[in-house]
C-alpha positions in Angstrom: 19.5 54.3 10.2 17.9 54.3 13.7 20.3 52.6 16.2 24.0 53.2 15.7 27.1 54.1 17.5 29.7 56.8 17.1 32.3 55.4 14.7 35.4 56.6 12.8 34.9 56.0 9.1 38.3 55.7 7.4 38.5 56.5 3.7 39.3 53.6 1.4 42.8 53.4 -0.2 41.5 53.7 -3.7 38.6 52.8 -6.0 36.6 49.8 -4.8 36.2 46.6 -6.8 32.4 46.0 -6.6 32.3 42.8 -8.6 32.1 40.5 -5.6 31.0 42.6 -2.6 30.3 40.9 0.8 28.0 42.8 3.2 28.4 42.2 7.0 24.8 42.7 8.2 23.3 42.4 4.8 19.7 42.4 6.0 20.0 45.9 7.5 18.0 48.6 5.8 20.8 50.5 4.1 22.9 47.4 3.4 20.2 45.4 1.8 19.3 48.3 -0.5 22.9 48.4 -1.8 23.0 44.6 -2.1 19.9 44.7 -4.3 21.3 47.5 -6.5 24.6 45.8 -7.1 23.1 42.4 -7.7 20.9 44.0 -10.3 24.0 45.3 -12.0 25.4 41.9 -12.2 27.7 41.8 -9.2 28.2 38.5 -7.3 26.8 39.7 -4.0 27.2 37.8 -0.7 26.4 38.7 2.8 25.6 37.6 6.4 23.4 38.6 9.2 22.4 37.3 12.7 18.8 37.7 11.7 17.6 36.8 8.3 13.9 36.1 7.5 12.0 37.8 4.7 14.8 40.3 3.9 17.2 37.4 3.3 14.7 35.6 1.2 14.2 38.6 -1.1 18.0 39.1 -1.4 18.4 35.4 -2.3 15.7 35.7 -4.9 17.6 38.7 -6.4 20.7 36.4 -6.7 22.5 37.3 -3.5 24.1 34.5 -1.3 23.1 35.1 2.3 24.6 33.3 5.3 23.1 33.2 8.8 25.5 34.3 11.4 29.0 35.9 11.1 32.0 33.7 10.3 35.3 34.6 8.6 34.7 31.8 6.1 31.8 33.7 4.7 34.0 36.3 3.0 35.8 33.8 0.8 36.2 35.2 -2.7 35.0 38.7 -1.8 36.5 41.6 -3.7 35.5 44.0 -0.8 33.9 43.6 2.6 31.3 46.2 3.5 30.3 47.1 7.1 27.9 49.6 8.6 27.9 51.6 11.8 26.0 48.9 13.8 28.8 46.4 13.1 31.4 45.9 15.9 35.0 46.3 14.9 35.7 42.9 16.4 33.3 41.2 14.0 35.0 38.0 12.7 34.3 38.8 9.1 35.8 42.2 9.4 38.9 40.8 11.2 39.2 38.0 8.7 39.1 40.4 5.7 41.8 42.6 7.2 44.0 39.6 7.9 43.5 38.4 4.3 44.2 41.8 2.8 40.7 42.2 1.5 39.6 45.9 1.5 37.1 46.7 4.3 34.9 49.7 3.7 32.0 51.5 5.4 28.8 51.3 3.3 28.9 55.1 2.9 32.1 54.9 0.8 30.5 52.3 -1.4 27.5 54.6 -2.0 29.8 57.6 -2.5 31.5 55.7 -5.3 28.2 54.9 -6.9 27.1 58.5 -6.7 30.3 59.8 -8.2 30.1 57.2 -11.0 27.0 58.6 -12.6 26.2 61.8 -14.5 22.9 62.4 -12.6 22.2 61.7 -9.0 19.9 62.7 -6.1 20.6 62.0 -2.5 17.8 62.5 0.0 18.4 63.1 3.7 16.9 64.5 6.9 16.1 63.4 10.4 12.6 62.2 9.4 10.9 60.8 6.2 13.9 60.2 4.0 13.0 56.6 3.1 9.5 57.7 2.0 10.7 60.7 0.0 13.4 58.6 -1.7 10.9 55.9 -2.7 8.4 58.5 -3.8 11.0 60.2 -6.0 11.9 56.9 -7.6 8.2 56.3 -8.4 7.7 59.9 -9.6 10.5 59.5 -12.2 9.8 55.8 -12.8 9.6 56.5 -16.6 13.3 57.2 -16.5 14.0 53.7 -15.0 16.4 55.1 -12.3 18.6 53.1 -10.0 17.7 53.7 -6.4 18.4 52.6 -2.9 16.2 53.5 0.1 16.1 52.5 3.8 12.7 51.0 3.5 10.9 49.0 0.8 7.8 50.2 -1.1 4.8 48.1 -0.3 5.1 44.9 -2.3 8.6 45.5 -3.4 12.3 45.7 -2.3 14.4 48.7 -1.2 16.9 48.8 -4.1 16.9 48.6 -7.8 19.4 48.8 -10.7 18.2 50.9 -13.5 19.9 53.2 -16.1 21.4 56.6 -15.8 19.9 58.5 -12.9 20.7 57.3 -9.3 18.5 58.2 -6.4 19.7 57.3 -2.9 18.9 57.8 0.7 21.7 59.5 2.6 22.2 58.5 6.3 22.9 61.4 8.6 23.1 59.3 11.8 26.8 58.7 11.6 27.7 61.9 9.6 28.5 59.9 6.5 26.0 61.8 4.4 28.7 64.5 4.1 30.7 62.1 1.9 28.2 62.4 -1.0 28.4 64.9 -3.9 25.2 64.6 -5.8 23.8 66.7 -8.5 20.7 67.3 -6.3 20.7 67.2 -2.5 17.3 67.0 -0.7 17.1 68.0 2.9 13.7 67.3 4.5 14.4 68.5 8.0 17.0 68.7 10.8 16.0 67.7 14.3 17.7 66.8 17.5 18.4 63.1 17.0 21.1 60.5 17.2 22.5 61.7 20.6 25.2 59.0 20.4 26.7 61.1 17.5 25.4 64.7 17.7 25.5 67.3 20.4 22.1 68.7 19.4 20.2 70.2 16.5 22.9 72.7 15.6 25.3 69.8 15.2 22.9 68.0 12.9 22.4 71.3 10.9 26.2 71.5 10.5 26.5 68.1 9.0 23.6 68.6 6.6 25.1 71.9 5.5 28.4 70.2 4.7 26.4 67.8 2.6 24.2 70.4 0.9 27.0 72.7 -0.1 28.6 69.9 -2.2 25.5 69.6 -4.5 24.6 71.6 -7.6 21.0 72.2 -6.3 19.5 71.9 -2.8 15.9 71.0 -2.5 14.9 71.9 1.0 11.9 72.3 3.3 10.7 75.9 3.8 8.8 74.9 6.9 11.2 73.0 9.2 13.3 75.3 11.4 16.4 73.2 11.2 16.1 72.9 7.4 15.7 76.7 7.2 19.0 77.0 9.1 20.6 74.8 6.5 19.2 76.9 3.7 20.5 80.1 5.3 24.0 78.7 5.6 24.0 77.3 2.1 22.9 80.6 0.6 25.5 82.4 2.6 28.3 80.3 1.1 26.9 80.6 -2.5 27.5 78.2 -5.4 24.5 76.0 -4.7 21.1 76.7 -6.2 18.2 76.5 -3.6 14.7 75.3 -4.4 12.2 75.2 -1.4 9.0 73.3 -0.8 6.3 73.4 1.9 3.3 75.2 3.2 5.1 78.6 3.4 3.8 81.1 0.9 7.5 81.8 0.1 8.1 78.1 -0.9 9.0 77.5 -4.6 6.7 74.5 -4.6 3.9 75.6 -2.3 1.4 73.3 -0.7 -2.1 74.6 -1.4 -4.2 71.8 0.1 -4.0 68.2 1.4 -7.5 66.7 1.6 -7.9 63.3 3.3 -9.3 60.6 1.1 -11.7 57.8 2.0 -8.9 55.3 1.3 -6.8 56.8 4.1 -4.4 59.0 2.2 -4.6 62.6 0.8 -5.2 64.4 -2.4 -2.4 67.0 -2.6 -2.5 70.2 -4.6 0.6 72.4 -5.0 1.5 75.6 -6.8 4.3 74.8 -9.2 7.1 77.4 -9.6 5.7 78.2 -13.1 2.4 79.2 -11.5 0.3 76.2 -12.4 -1.6 74.1 -9.9 -0.8 70.3 -9.9 -2.5 67.6 -7.9 -1.7 64.0 -7.0 -2.7 61.4 -4.3 -0.5 59.9 -1.6 -1.6 56.6 -0.1 -0.7 57.1 3.5 -2.3 59.5 6.1 -0.6 62.4 7.7 1.4 65.6 7.0 4.7 63.8 6.8 3.7 61.8 3.8 2.3 64.9 2.1 5.5 66.8 2.6 7.6 63.9 1.5 5.7 63.9 -1.8 6.3 67.7 -2.2 10.1 67.0 -1.8 9.9 64.3 -4.4 7.9 66.6 -6.8 10.4 69.5 -6.3 13.4 67.2 -6.9 11.7 65.9 -10.0 11.1 69.4 -11.3 14.8 70.2 -10.7 15.6 67.1 -12.8 13.6 68.7 -15.6 10.6 66.4 -15.5 7.1 67.7 -16.4 4.5 68.4 -13.7 1.9 66.0 -14.9 4.4 63.2 -15.4 5.6 63.6 -11.9 2.0 63.8 -10.5 1.1 60.6 -12.4 4.1 58.8 -10.9 3.3 59.9 -7.4 -0.3 58.9 -7.7 0.7 55.4 -8.6 2.9 55.1 -5.6 1.7 52.4 -3.2 3.4 53.5 0.0 6.3 52.3 2.1 6.5 49.4 4.4 6.2 50.4 8.1 5.5 54.0 7.3 1.9 54.3 8.5 1.1 51.2 6.5 -2.4 49.8 6.9 -1.9 46.1 7.7 -5.6 45.1 7.9 -8.7 45.2 10.1 -10.5 42.8 12.4 -13.9 43.5 14.0 -13.9 47.1 12.9 -10.4 47.7 14.4 -7.7 48.9 11.9 -4.1 48.0 12.5 -1.4 50.4 11.2 2.3 49.9 11.3 4.6 52.9 12.1 8.4 53.2 12.2 8.2 56.3 14.4 10.8 56.3 17.2 11.6 60.0 17.7 9.3 62.3 19.6 8.6 64.4 16.5 7.7 61.4 14.4 5.6 59.9 17.3 3.6 63.0 17.5 3.2 63.2 13.7 2.1 59.5 13.3 -0.4 59.7 16.1 -1.9 62.8 14.4 -1.9 60.8 11.2 -3.8 57.9 12.8 -6.5 60.3 13.9 -7.2 61.1 10.2 -8.3 57.4 9.9 -10.9 57.3 12.6 -13.4 59.2 14.8 -12.7 56.6 17.4 -9.7 56.1 19.6 -6.0 55.7 18.8 -4.2 52.9 20.7 -0.4 52.8 20.4 1.9 49.9 21.1 5.4 51.4 21.3 8.8 49.8 21.4 11.6 52.3 22.4 14.9 51.9 20.7 18.5 52.6 21.9 19.8 53.2 25.4 21.4 56.5 24.6 18.3 57.7 22.7 16.0 56.8 25.5 18.2 58.5 28.1 18.3 61.7 26.1 14.8 61.7 24.5 12.8 59.4 26.7 10.8 62.1 28.5 9.9 63.7 25.2 8.9 60.3 23.8 6.5 59.9 26.8 5.0 63.3 26.3 4.5 62.6 22.6 2.8 59.3 23.3 0.3 61.1 25.4 -1.4 62.1 22.2 -2.8 58.6 22.0 -5.8 57.4 24.0 -4.1 54.3 25.4 -0.4 53.2 25.3 1.1 49.7 25.5 4.8 50.1 26.3 7.2 47.3 25.3 10.8 46.9 26.7 13.6 49.1 25.3 15.3 47.5 22.4 19.0 48.0 22.6 20.7 46.1 19.8 23.9 48.2 20.1 25.7 48.0 23.4 26.9 51.2 25.1 29.4 51.9 27.8 26.6 53.4 29.9 24.7 50.1 29.9 21.1 49.2 29.5 18.1 51.5 30.3 14.5 50.9 31.0 11.4 52.6 29.7 10.4 53.8 33.2 11.0 57.5 32.3 8.9 57.2 29.1 6.1 55.5 31.1 6.1 58.2 33.8 6.2 61.1 31.3 3.3 59.6 29.3 1.2 58.9 32.5 2.0 62.4 33.9 0.6 63.9 30.6 -2.7 62.1 31.1 -2.6 58.9 29.1 -3.0 55.4 30.5 0.1 53.2 30.0 0.1 49.4 30.1 3.5 47.7 30.4 4.0 44.6 28.3 7.0 42.3 28.5 6.8 41.1 24.9 4.7 40.9 21.8 2.3 38.2 22.9 1.4 40.1 26.1 1.0 43.3 24.1 -1.4 41.6 21.7 -3.5 40.3 24.6 -3.6 43.8 26.2 -4.6 45.4 23.0 -7.3 42.9 22.4 -8.8 43.8 25.8 -8.7 47.5 25.0 -9.7 47.7 21.4 -13.3 48.2 20.2 -14.9 48.8 16.8 -13.8 52.1 15.3 -10.4 52.2 17.0 -7.1 52.4 15.2 -4.2 50.4 16.7 -0.7 51.7 15.8 2.2 49.3 16.2 5.1 51.8 16.6 8.9 51.7 16.8 11.9 49.7 15.6 12.6 46.1 15.9 10.4 43.3 17.3 7.2 45.5 17.3 7.1 45.1 13.5 5.8 41.6 14.1 3.0 42.7 16.4 0.5 43.4 13.6 0.7 39.8 12.4 -0.1 38.6 15.9 -3.1 40.8 16.0 -4.4 39.9 12.5 -3.2 36.4 11.6 -6.1 33.9 11.2 -4.8 31.3 13.8 -4.5 34.0 16.5 -6.6 37.1 15.8 -6.7 38.3 19.4 -8.6 41.4 18.2 -11.5 39.1 17.2 -11.8 37.7 20.7 
């Protein structure tokens, strides 16, 4: 989850009746994943959202009933009403459910019950890359037909699936709810200074991820990331949880030997397996983050007892994740790539990944997200954006109101410009598309980056009736 607020998450009174769940904000990343999973299990799923679109259509195709807007009448017949941390406590559906005596639970408690209800489970978390690693693991062990729920959908698919036996799920650390899960295998990709509305800094994030990891039978964890190494040290200090590491470090149990860029824009990855054999596979997306996510998936698969070549085959067949350095298309020699990056670390990583795709320039259109995030991390965002050749800066998206009020992107713009990159302000997607059309030339890569409305910018750049890049 990207934009949230600090919330208290009360425990449910007892076991949840999941036969007729209603999701308030069903089109959200985490909520839609659970809706897909439960619908696939035969539940009568309903939900509502202020924004619907393609996500709602896919949910309806899966058998869910989706209503536009929030109204107490929408919860009729629900056995439980599910909310997430972006939903206001005064939401009419939440209030209506409480008044009617219908159980109201946070999405994390629903997922915790699902994890507890299976014999084998993996929960993947970390500040960056967890949606990709979750979907990669589901693909790597696809022969097992697992159930899975991720915060983003694989290219051409949806973000949740009901299978048999094994459950693979993304665990959201943004509101600390990840500590509720007790999986067989915990995967921690990294621990960074994020979600300042909830955490006091990296050490605070590390504490929450440690609480989560110590409840698992095995921890699969990065050997490279400083925050993840701190989690590892604490977990080993407490004992009781086996630790398996992955990364470029020569001390990693699953060690990255090489990642060679491919002509298609991804990488061929070769690792040294704990048993001393070399194993290779391909990942479809550029950049180190995708490579390391695939290592995490492979390591988790090995912990589950799957054979190296079976996992490599599953990973090589993976098509990528929507909005995670996803190639949308090209016009007049200009490639357009969509990125979900919104934190300074991820911004830096995705700009570096874009440079793997071209000898030309990298142009970034960035939409900052969250007033609190921008206040705390804005200057670092600007410094990270300076890795691009040109930046088009959109207004700050602030879907969750804060007591401190709105914020502008002025600090981001100043920091980026001070670091030497030219910044072009745009008041919306149409203006951003026009600016990019004037800047781009053959051989460039345009990266549409951030959360929210910017996800639609690629279509404006590429759709036949507009195609500003072809001007």
